C-alpha positions as CSV (number, residue, x, y, z in Angstrom):
1,M,-19.8,-3.1,-1.3
2,W,-17.1,-0.5,-2.0
3,F,-16.1,1.1,1.3
4,N,-13.3,3.0,-0.5
5,N,-13.7,4.1,-4.1
6,V,-12.3,6.8,-6.4
7,E,-14.7,8.7,-8.6
8,T,-13.9,10.8,-11.7
9,R,-15.4,14.3,-11.5
10,P,-17.5,15.7,-13.1
11,G,-19.7,12.6,-13.0
12,V,-22.6,10.9,-11.3
13,G,-20.5,9.0,-8.8
14,Y,-21.3,5.7,-7.0
15,P,-24.1,5.0,-6.4
16,K,-25.5,7.1,-9.2
17,K,-26.3,10.7,-8.3
18,W,-25.6,10.1,-4.6
19,E,-25.4,13.9,-4.1
20,D,-29.0,14.4,-5.1
21,E,-30.5,14.6,-1.6
22,S,-33.9,15.8,-2.9
23,H,-34.2,12.2,-4.1
24,Y,-32.3,10.2,-1.4
25,K,-33.2,12.3,1.6
26,G,-29.8,11.9,3.3
27,G,-28.2,14.2,5.9
28,W,-29.9,16.9,7.9
29,K,-32.0,20.0,7.2
30,L,-33.3,22.9,9.2
31,N,-37.0,22.9,10.1
32,R,-39.2,26.0,10.3
33,K,-37.8,26.8,13.7
34,G,-34.2,26.6,12.5
35,K,-33.6,23.4,14.3
36,L,-31.9,20.3,12.9
37,E,-34.0,17.4,11.7
38,L,-33.2,14.4,9.4
39,R,-34.3,14.9,5.8
40,A,-35.8,11.4,5.8
41,G,-37.8,12.1,9.0
42,S,-37.2,11.4,12.7
43,K,-37.7,8.0,14.4
44,V,-41.1,9.1,15.6
45,N,-42.0,10.2,12.1
46,K,-41.0,6.8,10.7
47,V,-43.0,4.9,13.3
48,S,-46.1,7.1,13.1
49,L,-46.3,6.8,9.3
50,A,-45.4,3.1,9.3
51,K,-42.4,4.0,7.2
52,I,-40.2,1.9,9.5
53,F,-41.5,-1.2,7.6
54,Y,-40.4,0.1,4.2
55,N,-37.8,2.5,3.0
56,P,-38.9,4.5,0.0
57,D,-35.8,6.7,-0.1
58,M,-33.1,4.0,-0.2
59,P,-30.9,3.5,-3.3
60,N,-32.0,0.4,-5.2
61,L,-29.9,-2.1,-7.2
62,D,-29.9,-0.1,-10.4
63,D,-28.4,2.9,-8.5
64,Y,-25.5,0.7,-7.6
65,Y,-25.1,-2.0,-10.3
66,E,-26.1,-5.6,-10.7
67,P,-23.1,-7.7,-9.8
68,W,-21.9,-10.1,-12.5
69,T,-19.4,-12.7,-13.3
70,Y,-18.4,-14.3,-16.6
71,D,-19.2,-17.7,-18.1
72,Y,-15.6,-18.9,-17.9
73,Q,-16.5,-22.5,-18.6
74,T,-17.1,-21.6,-22.2
75,L,-13.4,-20.9,-22.6
76,F,-12.5,-24.4,-21.4
77,G,-14.9,-26.4,-23.5
78,K,-14.1,-28.5,-26.6
79,E,-12.7,-26.8,-29.7
80,T,-15.2,-25.0,-31.8
81,K,-15.3,-23.3,-35.2
82,H,-15.6,-19.8,-33.7
83,Q,-13.7,-17.9,-31.0
84,P,-15.4,-18.6,-27.7
85,V,-16.6,-15.6,-25.6
86,A,-17.1,-15.5,-21.9
87,R,-20.4,-13.7,-21.6
88,A,-21.4,-11.7,-18.6
89,K,-23.7,-13.5,-16.2
90,S,-25.7,-12.0,-13.4
91,Q,-24.7,-13.2,-9.9
92,I,-28.3,-12.6,-8.8
93,T,-30.4,-14.4,-11.4
94,G,-27.7,-16.5,-13.0
95,E,-28.9,-15.4,-16.4
96,Y,-26.8,-13.7,-19.2
97,M,-27.0,-9.9,-19.0
98,K,-26.0,-6.8,-20.9
99,L,-23.6,-4.6,-19.0
100,N,-24.9,-1.0,-18.7
101,N,-23.5,0.1,-15.4
102,G,-20.8,-0.5,-12.9
103,P,-18.8,1.0,-10.0
104,N,-16.3,2.6,-12.3
105,W,-18.5,3.1,-15.4
106,D,-17.7,6.8,-15.7
107,D,-14.0,6.6,-15.0
108,D,-11.8,9.2,-16.9
109,L,-15.0,10.9,-18.3
110,A,-16.0,7.7,-20.1
111,G,-19.7,8.6,-19.8
112,S,-19.2,12.4,-19.9
113,D,-22.1,13.1,-22.3
114,R,-24.6,11.6,-19.9
115,S,-22.7,12.3,-16.6
116,F,-22.4,16.1,-17.0
117,G,-26.1,16.8,-17.1
118,E,-26.7,14.5,-14.1
119,D,-23.9,15.8,-11.8
120,P,-25.7,17.9,-9.1
121,N,-22.6,20.1,-8.8
122,M,-23.1,21.2,-12.4
123,Q,-26.7,22.5,-12.0
124,N,-25.7,26.1,-11.4
125,I,-23.2,26.3,-14.2
126,E,-24.4,27.8,-17.5
127,A,-25.5,25.3,-20.1
128,D,-23.4,26.7,-22.9
129,I,-20.1,25.9,-21.2
130,K,-21.0,22.4,-19.9
131,G,-20.1,20.9,-23.2
132,N,-16.5,22.2,-23.1
133,F,-16.1,21.2,-19.4
134,E,-14.1,18.0,-20.1
135,K,-11.5,20.0,-22.1
136,T,-11.1,22.3,-19.1
137,F,-11.2,20.2,-16.0
138,M,-11.2,16.6,-14.7
139,M,-10.3,15.4,-11.2
140,Y,-10.4,12.2,-9.1
141,L,-12.4,12.2,-5.9
142,P,-11.4,9.4,-3.3
143,R,-14.4,8.6,-1.2
144,L,-14.8,6.7,2.1
145,C,-16.9,7.1,5.2
146,E,-16.6,10.6,6.5
147,H,-16.9,9.6,10.2
148,C,-18.9,12.8,10.8
149,L,-19.2,14.7,14.0
150,N,-23.0,14.9,13.6
151,A,-23.5,11.6,11.8
152,A,-26.9,11.3,10.3
153,C,-26.5,7.5,10.0
154,V,-26.2,7.2,13.8
155,A,-29.3,9.3,14.4
156,S,-31.3,7.3,11.8
157,C,-30.8,3.8,13.2
158,P,-33.9,2.6,15.0
159,S,-31.9,-0.1,16.8
160,G,-29.2,2.2,18.0
161,A,-26.6,-0.1,16.4
162,M,-24.5,2.6,14.9
163,Y,-22.4,4.7,17.3
164,K,-19.5,7.1,17.3
165,R,-16.5,6.2,19.5
166,D,-15.6,8.8,22.1
167,E,-11.8,8.0,22.0
168,D,-11.2,8.6,18.3
169,G,-14.4,9.6,16.7
170,I,-14.7,6.5,14.4
171,V,-18.3,5.6,13.5
172,L,-19.0,1.8,13.7
173,V,-21.9,-0.6,13.5
174,D,-22.6,-3.0,16.4
175,Q,-23.3,-6.2,14.5
176,E,-25.2,-7.7,17.4
177,R,-27.7,-4.9,17.7
178,C,-28.2,-4.3,14.0
179,R,-31.6,-5.5,12.9
180,G,-31.3,-4.6,9.2
181,W,-33.7,-1.7,9.1
182,R,-31.4,0.0,6.6
183,F,-32.4,3.6,7.5
184,C,-28.6,4.2,8.0
185,M,-28.3,3.8,4.2
186,T,-30.8,6.5,3.7
187,G,-29.6,8.7,6.5
188,C,-26.0,8.8,5.2
189,P,-25.8,11.5,2.6
190,Y,-22.5,10.1,1.2
191,K,-24.1,6.7,0.8
192,K,-21.2,4.9,2.5
193,V,-23.2,2.5,4.5
194,Y,-24.0,-0.8,2.8
195,F,-26.2,-3.8,3.5
196,N,-24.8,-7.3,3.5
197,W,-27.5,-9.6,2.1
198,K,-25.9,-12.7,3.6
199,T,-25.7,-11.5,7.2
200,N,-28.6,-9.1,6.9
201,K,-26.5,-6.5,8.7
202,A,-25.3,-3.0,7.8
203,E,-21.6,-2.6,7.1
204,K,-19.3,0.3,6.5
205,C,-15.7,1.5,6.6
206,T,-14.2,0.9,10.0
207,F,-11.3,3.3,9.5
208,C,-9.1,0.3,10.4
209,Y,-9.7,1.0,14.1
210,P,-7.5,-1.9,15.3
211,R,-4.6,-0.2,13.5
212,I,-5.5,3.2,14.7
213,E,-5.5,1.9,18.3
214,E,-1.9,0.8,17.8
215,G,-0.9,4.2,16.3
216,L,-0.8,2.8,12.7
217,P,-2.5,4.5,9.7
218,T,-5.4,3.0,7.8
219,V,-4.5,0.5,5.1
220,C,-5.9,2.8,2.3
221,S,-3.6,5.6,3.6
222,E,-0.5,3.5,4.0
223,T,-0.8,1.9,0.6
224,C,-1.7,5.1,-1.3
225,V,0.9,5.2,-4.1
226,G,0.5,9.0,-4.6
227,R,1.0,9.6,-0.8
228,I,-2.0,12.0,-0.8
229,R,-3.6,10.8,2.4
230,Y,-2.9,12.2,5.8
231,I,-4.1,11.3,9.2
232,G,-3.9,13.4,12.4
233,V,-5.6,14.5,15.6
234,I,-8.0,17.4,15.7
235,L,-9.3,18.7,19.1
236,Y,-12.8,20.2,18.8
237,D,-15.5,21.7,21.1
238,A,-18.2,18.9,21.2
239,D,-20.6,21.2,23.0
240,R,-20.9,23.5,20.0
241,V,-21.5,20.9,17.3
242,Q,-25.2,21.4,17.2
243,E,-24.8,25.2,17.1
244,A,-22.4,24.9,14.2
245,C,-24.8,22.6,12.3
246,E,-27.7,25.0,12.7
247,E,-25.9,27.8,10.7
248,P,-28.7,28.8,8.3
249,D,-26.4,29.9,5.5
250,D,-24.9,27.0,3.5
251,T,-21.9,29.0,2.4
252,K,-20.9,29.7,6.0
253,L,-21.1,26.1,7.2
254,Y,-17.5,25.5,6.3
255,Q,-16.4,28.3,8.5
256,S,-18.8,27.2,11.1
257,Q,-17.2,23.8,11.3
258,L,-13.7,25.4,11.2
259,D,-14.6,27.4,14.3
260,L,-15.2,24.1,16.2
261,F,-11.5,23.1,16.0
262,L,-9.4,24.1,18.9
263,D,-5.8,25.3,19.0
264,P,-3.7,22.5,20.6
265,N,-1.0,24.9,21.5
266,D,-3.3,27.1,23.6
267,P,-2.6,26.6,27.3
268,E,-6.3,26.9,28.2
269,V,-7.2,24.2,25.6
270,I,-4.4,22.0,27.0
271,D,-5.6,22.4,30.6
272,Q,-9.2,21.7,29.7
273,A,-8.2,18.7,27.5
274,L,-6.3,17.2,30.4
275,A,-9.2,17.8,32.8
276,D,-11.5,16.0,30.3
277,G,-9.3,12.9,30.3
278,V,-7.3,13.5,27.1
279,D,-3.8,12.2,27.6
280,M,-0.7,14.3,26.9
281,E,0.5,12.1,24.1
282,T,-2.8,12.8,22.2
283,I,-2.3,16.5,22.8
284,K,1.3,16.4,21.5
285,C,0.0,14.5,18.4
286,A,-2.6,17.2,17.9
287,Q,0.2,19.9,18.0
288,R,2.0,18.0,15.2
289,S,-1.1,17.1,13.2
290,P,-0.8,17.6,9.5
291,I,-4.6,18.0,9.3
292,Y,-4.6,21.0,11.7
293,K,-1.9,22.7,9.6
294,M,-3.7,22.2,6.3
295,A,-7.3,22.7,7.5
296,V,-7.0,25.3,10.2
297,E,-3.7,27.2,9.9
298,E,-3.3,27.3,6.1
299,K,-7.0,26.8,5.2
300,I,-6.3,24.8,2.1
301,A,-8.4,21.7,3.0
302,F,-12.2,21.5,2.9
303,P,-15.0,19.2,3.9
304,L,-17.1,17.3,1.3
305,H,-20.5,18.9,1.0
306,P,-20.7,20.7,4.3
307,E,-24.3,21.7,3.4
308,Y,-25.4,18.2,4.5
309,R,-24.8,19.4,8.1
310,T,-23.1,16.2,9.2
311,M,-19.8,17.9,9.9
312,P,-17.6,15.4,7.9
313,M,-14.1,14.8,9.1
314,V,-12.5,13.6,5.9
315,W,-11.2,16.8,4.2
316,Y,-9.9,17.5,0.7
317,V,-7.2,19.8,-0.7
318,P,-8.7,21.1,-4.0
319,P,-6.8,20.2,-7.2
320,L,-4.5,22.9,-8.7
321,S,-3.7,21.3,-12.1
322,P,-6.4,22.9,-14.2
323,I,-5.4,26.4,-13.0
324,M,-1.7,25.8,-13.4
325,N,-2.1,24.2,-16.8
326,Y,-3.8,27.4,-17.9
327,F,-1.0,29.5,-16.3
328,E,2.1,27.6,-17.5
329,G,4.2,29.2,-20.2
330,K,3.1,32.8,-19.3
331,N,6.3,33.9,-17.6
332,S,4.7,32.9,-14.3
333,I,7.8,33.2,-12.2
334,K,8.6,36.7,-13.3
335,Y,5.0,37.9,-13.0
336,P,3.4,35.6,-10.4
337,E,0.6,38.1,-9.8
338,L,-0.9,36.9,-13.1
339,I,-2.1,33.9,-11.2
340,F,-4.9,36.0,-9.7
341,P,-6.7,36.9,-12.9
342,A,-5.9,33.4,-14.2
343,I,-7.8,31.8,-11.4
344,E,-10.6,34.3,-11.9
345,E,-10.8,33.4,-15.6
346,M,-10.9,29.7,-14.7
347,R,-14.4,30.3,-13.3
348,I,-15.8,26.9,-14.1
349,P,-13.5,24.8,-11.9
350,V,-13.8,27.3,-9.0
351,E,-17.6,27.1,-9.1
352,Y,-17.6,23.4,-9.3
353,L,-15.1,23.0,-6.5
354,A,-17.1,25.4,-4.4
355,N,-20.3,23.4,-4.9
356,L,-18.4,20.2,-4.0
357,L,-16.3,21.3,-1.0
358,A,-17.5,24.6,0.4
359,G,-21.3,24.8,0.1
360,G,-21.0,27.2,-2.9
361,N,-18.5,29.6,-1.2
362,T,-16.2,30.4,-4.1
363,E,-14.1,32.9,-2.1
364,V,-12.5,30.3,0.3
365,I,-11.7,28.0,-2.7
366,K,-10.1,30.9,-4.6
367,N,-8.0,31.8,-1.5
368,A,-6.8,28.2,-1.2
369,L,-5.9,28.0,-4.9
370,Y,-4.1,31.4,-4.7
371,K,-2.0,30.1,-1.8
372,L,-1.2,26.7,-3.4
373,A,-0.3,28.3,-6.7
374,M,1.9,31.0,-5.1
375,M,3.7,28.4,-3.0
376,R,4.4,26.4,-6.1
377,L,5.8,29.4,-8.0
378,Y,7.9,30.4,-5.0
379,M,9.5,26.9,-4.7
380,R,10.1,26.8,-8.5
381,A,11.9,30.1,-8.3
382,K,13.9,29.0,-5.2
383,T,15.1,25.7,-6.7
384,S,15.9,27.3,-10.1
385,G,17.9,30.1,-8.5
386,K,15.6,32.9,-9.8
387,D,14.5,36.0,-7.9
388,F,11.1,36.1,-6.3
389,D,9.5,39.0,-4.6
390,P,8.5,37.9,-1.0
391,E,5.7,40.5,-1.0
392,K,3.9,38.3,-3.5
393,L,3.8,35.6,-0.8
394,D,2.4,38.1,1.7
395,R,-0.5,38.8,-0.5
396,V,-1.8,35.2,-0.1
397,G,-1.0,35.0,3.6
398,L,2.4,33.2,3.2
399,T,5.9,33.8,4.3
400,E,9.1,32.2,3.0
401,E,9.2,29.9,6.0
402,S,5.5,28.9,5.8
403,A,5.7,28.4,2.1
404,T,8.7,26.1,2.5
405,S,7.0,24.2,5.3
406,L,3.8,23.8,3.3
407,Y,5.7,22.5,0.3
408,R,7.5,20.0,2.5
409,L,4.2,18.8,3.9
410,L,2.4,18.5,0.6
411,A,5.3,17.3,-1.6
412,I,8.0,15.5,0.3
413,A,6.5,14.7,3.7
414,K,8.0,11.7,5.4
415,Y,5.9,8.9,6.9
416,E,5.9,10.2,10.4
417,D,4.9,13.7,9.1
418,R,1.9,12.3,7.2
419,F,0.6,10.0,9.9
420,V,0.6,11.5,13.5
421,I,-1.5,9.0,15.4
422,P,-1.4,8.4,19.2
423,K,-1.8,4.9,20.6
424,S,-5.0,4.4,22.4
425,K,-4.8,4.4,26.2
426,K,-6.1,1.3,27.9
427,E,-6.6,2.1,31.6
428,N,-6.5,-0.6,34.3
429,I,-5.2,-3.3,32.0
430,E,-5.8,-6.7,33.4
431,H,-3.2,-9.3,32.6
432,V,-5.7,-12.1,32.2
433,E,-3.2,-14.7,31.1
434,D,-1.2,-14.2,34.3
435,D,-4.3,-14.5,36.4
436,Q,-5.7,-17.6,34.6
437,G,-6.7,-20.2,37.2
438,G,-5.6,-18.2,40.1
439,L,-8.5,-15.9,40.8
440,G,-11.2,-16.6,43.4
441,Y,-9.0,-18.0,46.1
442,E,-7.9,-14.7,47.7
443,E,-10.6,-14.7,50.4
444,C,-11.1,-18.5,50.5
445,D,-12.1,-19.7,54.1
446,G,-12.1,-23.3,53.2
447,C,-14.6,-25.7,51.8
448,A,-15.0,-29.3,50.9
449,L,-12.2,-28.9,48.3
450,A,-9.9,-27.0,50.7
451,P,-7.5,-29.9,51.1
452,A,-7.0,-30.3,47.4
453,H,-6.6,-26.5,46.9
454,G,-4.4,-26.0,49.8
455,S,-1.2,-26.4,47.8
456,M,-2.4,-23.7,45.4
457,L,-2.9,-21.3,48.3
458,R,0.5,-22.0,49.8
459,K,2.1,-21.4,46.4
460,A,0.3,-18.1,46.0
461,K,1.4,-16.9,49.4
462,A,4.9,-17.9,48.6
463,G,4.9,-15.5,45.7
464,M,4.5,-17.9,42.8
465,S,2.7,-16.3,39.8
466,T,-0.8,-17.5,39.0
467,K,0.3,-18.5,35.6
468,D,2.8,-21.0,37.0
469,I,0.3,-22.2,39.5
470,Y,-2.2,-22.9,36.7
471,A,0.5,-24.7,34.7
472,E,1.4,-27.0,37.6
473,S,-2.2,-27.6,38.9
474,F,-4.2,-28.0,35.7
475,Y,-3.8,-30.0,32.5
476,G,-5.9,-28.8,29.6
477,G,-8.3,-27.1,32.0
478,I,-8.7,-30.3,34.1
479,W,-7.6,-30.4,37.7
480,R,-4.5,-32.4,38.3
481,D,-5.2,-34.7,41.2
């Protein structure tokens, strides 16, 4: 199980071709009436067709890979004439096996000849340019559970074991309620729910919720060497989620989700949030959220495959390297407007990124790349002491102040700027340790044990803490006579 993996794109990903929902039936679709329904069918559909007892759309072992180890004992045996080799051995059958797949099999375009044709995002790109794609473009795609607003895995579970927490939006699995139906694996279009064959339970990324509750970032975010992961609060209108998901045009689903997000600086939003039980610390964190700045204010971050209609909440800033590599060395600081035709000429990455992050909407991807490229050129001119026309920034919706602020957020942000996480509020906290052994005597009218317990009542009335009373009156949970 790989809750958090990094894929090389273009490629088939892990499990293989997980984006091919015509095969895996993940996510949501619109029915004839324009209403949402699961691609794999509703719970009633599964029961009526007896599909609840089998799952024809679930990825199989070959779509992941057969786990293996190596015959290390061969290396520790007696001396032989030939060099010993530790052969791969299946962890399922125990037999020797030939390796032909793995979780990182296509890393760094290792399987490009096969992967290009099988990548669903390449389907609408002309065949004559696919062969040159690896010379033009390569990117890494970190993947984890998207903790969606409209999670298909939650709706797919017959046992109701999967749920989305109200306080922070994290999607979790109740291990006690899970019965191993595995429809969550089919329902998740990102294939980030796994099945534990030892416990017979579903498992997935928990977004390190114990750390989030204490205001700490997830482990994957904190240990990221490239410092490319950010965590922040987003306020959204939960009553409009279904309406946003039922947008018929796939290219408009990104904007539809963007419209759900609320301005944390709006007085009306603040008043309504407080009325709905959102504490002021969370609202202040939302106002400082790096996610709100990148996704809503600057519009440089995008959801992964919004056409699945799950409203994913892990967003991505598209890579700029292919465009800038093409543009470098062309007197870019003196003539920054050349970036616009340069991005237009780099049509292949734009189309690919649009298929991956915007439901095929190339315009929003271009606008983000324009903004990122112009910000980069402005900061290069500024640090090198060269002139730069501010009107060029205005063309992409930036000012000198916003360009500098965006640069600081993306390039040199400090820890407290990347992770703006409020501590969870625990109302009516009971100090159970202090009350240990002292509860139940407040309304005591006397009983057969009253003489023995009288000393405890007198101590409580005298103001002694219940913890001290317990320490004096009990030894290892046994009453001290």
